[in-house]
C-alpha distance (Angstrom), angle and dihedral (degrees) to the residues before:
residue distance angle dihedral
M1 . . .
E2 3.81 . .
R3 3.74 115.8 .
V4 3.76 127.2 -150.5
V5 3.75 112.9 -147.9
S6 3.86 123.5 -158.0
L7 3.74 137.4 165.3
D8 3.77 123.4 -106.9
V9 3.81 112.7 -60.4
P10 3.82 111.7 -112.4
M11 3.81 123.2 -126.1
K12 3.80 117.1 -85.9
D13 3.80 124.0 -177.7
G14 3.83 86.2 -8.3
V15 3.83 93.3 -55.9
S16 3.78 128.9 108.9
G17 3.78 116.8 -146.9
I18 3.77 134.5 -146.6
P19 3.81 118.4 -96.8
V20 3.82 115.9 -115.4
D21 3.82 93.6 -115.1
R22 3.79 92.7 52.8
W23 3.76 90.0 44.7
Q24 3.80 88.7 56.9
Q25 3.82 92.8 43.9
G26 3.80 90.9 53.3
G27 3.82 94.0 55.2
K28 3.78 140.2 79.5
W29 3.77 135.4 -147.5
F30 3.83 126.2 -125.2
S31 3.82 129.0 -177.1
Y32 3.77 125.3 -104.3
G33 3.81 103.7 -175.6
E34 3.84 103.2 -50.6
H35 3.81 93.6 -25.2
A36 3.80 130.9 96.9
I37 3.80 117.1 -126.8
F38 3.84 122.4 -161.1
S39 3.78 115.3 -137.1
R40 3.83 143.8 168.8
M41 3.79 129.2 -153.8
E42 3.80 127.3 -179.2
G43 3.76 143.2 141.2
K44 3.78 138.4 44.1
G45 3.82 133.0 -94.1
E46 3.77 133.1 49.6
A47 3.76 115.1 -4.9
L48 3.82 116.9 -96.0
L49 3.80 119.4 -168.9
L50 3.80 117.9 -156.9
L51 3.84 118.4 -154.3
H52 3.85 115.6 -164.7
G53 3.78 132.5 -150.9
F54 3.81 141.0 -115.1
P55 2.99 129.8 -53.0
T56 3.79 95.1 0.9
A57 3.81 132.6 66.0
S58 3.85 147.2 -134.2
W59 3.84 90.3 -59.3
D60 3.78 86.2 76.5
W61 3.79 85.6 80.3
N62 3.79 95.3 53.1
R63 3.84 95.2 107.7
L64 3.85 92.1 53.0
W65 3.82 96.3 41.4
R66 3.81 100.7 90.0
L67 3.80 89.6 44.3
L68 3.75 96.5 48.4
I69 3.80 97.4 46.5
Q70 3.85 89.5 60.7
D71 3.82 90.0 74.7
H72 3.84 106.4 17.0
R73 3.73 144.5 42.9
V74 3.75 95.0 -115.6
L75 3.82 121.5 -150.9
V76 3.82 126.2 -173.4
A77 3.78 135.3 163.2
D78 3.81 132.6 -174.8
M79 3.78 100.9 -118.8
L80 3.79 118.5 -124.3
G81 3.77 108.9 -72.8
F82 3.80 93.4 23.3
G83 3.83 138.3 96.6
F84 3.82 115.5 -32.9
S85 3.82 94.1 -11.4
D86 3.82 122.8 100.7
K87 3.78 116.6 -78.1
P88 3.78 106.4 -158.4
V89 3.83 115.1 -168.1
D90 3.79 97.8 -151.8
Y91 3.83 98.6 55.8
S92 3.81 137.6 112.0
Y93 3.82 101.0 -127.1
S94 3.79 116.2 -160.7
I95 3.78 143.3 154.6
I96 3.83 89.0 -116.8
D97 3.79 89.9 57.1
Q98 3.83 92.5 47.3
A99 3.81 88.6 51.9
D100 3.78 88.4 51.3
L101 3.81 88.5 53.4
Q102 3.76 93.7 50.3
Q103 3.79 94.0 44.1
G104 3.79 92.6 48.6
W105 3.84 92.2 48.3
L106 3.85 91.1 50.1
E107 3.83 90.8 48.5
A108 3.79 91.6 50.4
L109 3.83 89.6 50.4
G110 3.85 90.2 51.6
A111 3.83 94.5 -120.4
E112 3.78 114.0 178.2
R113 3.81 102.7 173.2
I114 3.86 125.4 18.3
H115 3.80 138.5 174.8
L116 3.79 116.8 -143.0
L117 3.85 126.9 -140.7
A118 3.80 110.8 -177.2
H119 3.76 136.7 178.1
D120 3.85 131.3 -167.7
Y121 3.82 108.5 -45.9
G122 3.76 88.6 15.4
C123 3.83 90.1 61.3
S124 3.81 89.1 67.0
V125 3.78 90.3 49.6
A126 3.82 88.0 51.4
Q127 3.78 91.9 50.6
E128 3.81 91.1 52.0
L129 3.83 89.6 50.7
L130 3.76 90.2 50.8
A131 3.79 91.4 50.5
R132 3.78 90.4 51.5
E133 3.80 91.5 49.9
Q134 3.76 90.3 52.5
E135 3.82 87.7 52.8
G136 3.78 91.6 51.5
A137 3.78 91.1 -113.8
L138 3.82 98.9 125.3
P139 3.83 123.2 84.0
F140 3.85 89.0 -152.7
E141 3.79 136.9 56.8
I142 3.82 123.1 -112.6
A143 3.82 103.8 -140.8
S144 3.80 99.4 -173.9
V145 3.78 142.4 -18.0
C146 3.83 130.2 -140.4
F147 3.86 117.2 -172.5
L148 3.81 125.2 -160.1
N149 3.83 118.2 -161.5
G150 3.77 100.9 -42.2
A151 3.79 132.9 150.7
L152 3.81 95.2 -106.8
F153 3.82 89.3 156.6
P154 3.79 111.4 38.6
E155 3.80 92.8 -161.2
V156 3.81 91.4 73.5
H157 3.80 98.7 35.8
Q158 3.83 112.0 120.1
P159 3.82 110.2 -159.8
I160 3.78 116.7 -161.3
L161 3.82 121.3 -120.6
I162 3.84 96.4 -93.8
Q163 3.77 89.9 55.6
K164 3.75 91.9 50.0
L165 3.75 90.0 51.4
L166 3.81 94.4 48.1
V167 3.79 92.8 52.4
G168 3.81 92.7 46.7
P169 3.83 129.8 87.2
L170 3.84 92.2 -83.6
G171 3.81 93.1 48.0
G172 3.80 93.6 117.5
L173 3.84 92.8 55.4
V174 3.83 91.1 44.7
S175 3.84 90.8 49.1
R176 3.82 95.8 49.3
G177 3.79 92.9 40.6
L178 3.85 96.2 48.7
T179 3.78 109.2 131.5
R180 3.78 129.0 -156.1
R181 3.85 89.7 -115.1
V182 3.83 92.4 54.1
F183 3.80 91.2 44.9
D184 3.83 92.8 50.6
Y185 3.80 92.7 49.1
N186 3.78 96.7 48.3
F187 3.79 97.1 38.9
S188 3.76 94.5 49.2
K189 3.82 91.2 53.3
I190 3.79 92.4 69.5
F191 3.79 94.7 56.5
G192 3.83 124.9 87.6
P193 3.80 118.6 -88.7
N194 3.80 93.0 -108.3
S195 3.79 98.9 35.7
K196 3.80 103.9 55.3
P197 3.81 113.3 151.8
T198 3.80 115.3 -102.1
A199 3.79 122.0 -119.1
E200 3.80 89.0 -101.1
E201 3.87 91.7 51.5
L202 3.77 90.9 47.9
D203 3.81 88.5 52.2
D204 3.82 89.4 54.7
F205 3.77 92.8 49.6
W206 3.76 92.4 47.0
Q207 3.81 93.5 48.5
L208 3.82 90.6 53.3
L209 3.79 89.9 49.0
V210 3.81 96.7 50.8
Y211 3.87 94.2 39.9
N212 3.78 110.3 119.7
N213 3.86 91.2 6.8
G214 3.79 92.3 -63.0
R215 3.80 91.8 157.2
G216 3.80 89.5 70.2
I217 3.86 95.9 60.8
L218 3.83 102.3 44.3
H219 3.82 92.0 104.3
Q220 3.84 88.9 55.0
L221 3.76 94.7 48.3
I222 3.80 94.8 48.3
H223 3.78 94.1 64.9
Y224 3.79 84.9 91.1
M225 3.86 83.8 91.7
D226 3.83 88.6 65.0
E227 3.82 89.1 46.6
R228 3.79 92.1 53.2
R229 3.82 89.5 58.5
C230 3.82 93.7 42.0
H231 3.83 93.1 50.9
R232 3.80 96.4 32.6
N233 3.81 96.4 120.6
R234 3.82 94.5 46.3
W235 3.83 93.9 46.8
V236 3.76 97.3 42.8
S237 3.82 90.2 45.9
A238 3.79 87.7 54.0
L239 3.80 87.8 59.8
V240 3.77 95.9 43.4
D241 3.78 92.9 48.4
A242 3.83 98.6 40.0
P243 3.75 111.6 127.7
Q244 3.75 94.6 -165.9
P245 3.79 125.8 85.9
M246 3.80 114.1 -88.1
R247 3.81 133.9 -171.3
L248 3.77 131.4 -173.2
I249 3.82 116.0 -151.3
S250 3.79 105.8 -164.6
G251 3.76 129.7 -168.9
T252 3.84 100.4 -147.2
A253 3.85 94.8 -156.0
D254 3.82 92.0 62.3
P255 3.86 108.9 116.8
V256 3.85 92.1 -162.4
S257 3.81 107.1 46.4
G258 3.79 105.9 -0.5
I259 3.77 132.3 105.7
A260 3.80 96.7 -5.0
M261 3.79 92.2 50.6
A262 3.84 91.8 49.1
D263 3.84 89.9 49.0
R264 3.75 91.2 51.1
Y265 3.81 90.6 48.5
R266 3.85 89.2 54.6
Q267 3.83 90.6 51.0
V268 3.77 97.3 48.1
I269 3.84 105.6 34.2
R270 3.76 121.6 73.2
Q271 3.82 112.1 -122.7
P272 3.82 91.2 -1.4
D273 3.81 117.5 -151.2
V274 3.83 107.9 -151.9
V275 3.84 127.9 166.8
A276 3.79 110.5 -164.9
L277 3.83 116.9 -155.0
E278 3.77 107.6 -159.1
G279 3.75 117.7 -139.4
V280 3.85 92.7 8.4
G281 3.73 119.2 122.1
H282 3.89 137.0 -152.2
Y283 3.81 95.3 -51.9
P284 3.80 105.4 53.9
H285 3.79 95.0 160.8
F286 3.79 90.7 56.1
E287 3.83 97.1 37.0
A288 3.82 100.6 40.8
P289 3.85 109.0 14.0
M290 3.83 96.9 161.6
K291 3.82 91.6 51.6
V292 3.80 90.8 47.9
T293 3.84 91.3 46.9
S294 3.78 91.0 50.8
A295 3.80 90.7 50.7
L296 3.81 92.3 47.4
R297 3.82 95.0 48.3
S298 3.78 93.8 49.4
F299 3.80 89.0 50.5
W300 3.81 94.7 48.0
E301 3.83 91.4 46.9
R302 3.75 87.4 59.0
V303 3.84 91.9 44.9
């Protein structure tokens, strides 16, 4: 297997993270069909499934990891096409398929009751799992759900230019031609003004993206934006009808799924539980891990 090597991760918000190489070393692979999926499991307590965003990977959670495993058995996998998992070129990527992957993994582990913590792309996977539970199609119980800056309502999602180009007719060319400079510029724009990733952090995100030729499939992965519109009624109904406790933790400086998404959540969800993090962007768990941990723990204490 390839190995990505990085230096020690610096402190952020009073929390030190886990370097990418150690993150990889602490994981295991399991099979999904004929493909290898990278995963990590650690901790004790009730099961907590983490669902990462696009175009990144499970390493997004590295700053929360040591805090979360104190109270939960934490499970996370790089979804197919992301991070250290396989990235097949000839594959029909979809949120439905990623939900199948997560459901199958949890079934194989014998999970009976899980909490969900989802970000961005992972929020759509969580919505699909909620819909399946409401249909009686899951063999386990979803105890609670926390969302972080995801496009729960596609009508107020504001994709940035590079996302629009990737999903367009020239998406394949844009994907294969993506340069480090273009990535750094666009990725940094979605962070808060005082929590931009450092050059070293950008290097880690970039290395995870290009690992196993990941740059060549971005235009295939990003069709989740079309899926969100196609399945809008199903996935929004899953939120509206959810019997379990839910909380939205929202970085308000996020230009993609920030204030407008939180406002829409308050309009649609009965008794909405929203925690707004001022000045934090699209990656609250990476930008402000202690604030996110505090919001999570207060929520789980109530659950």
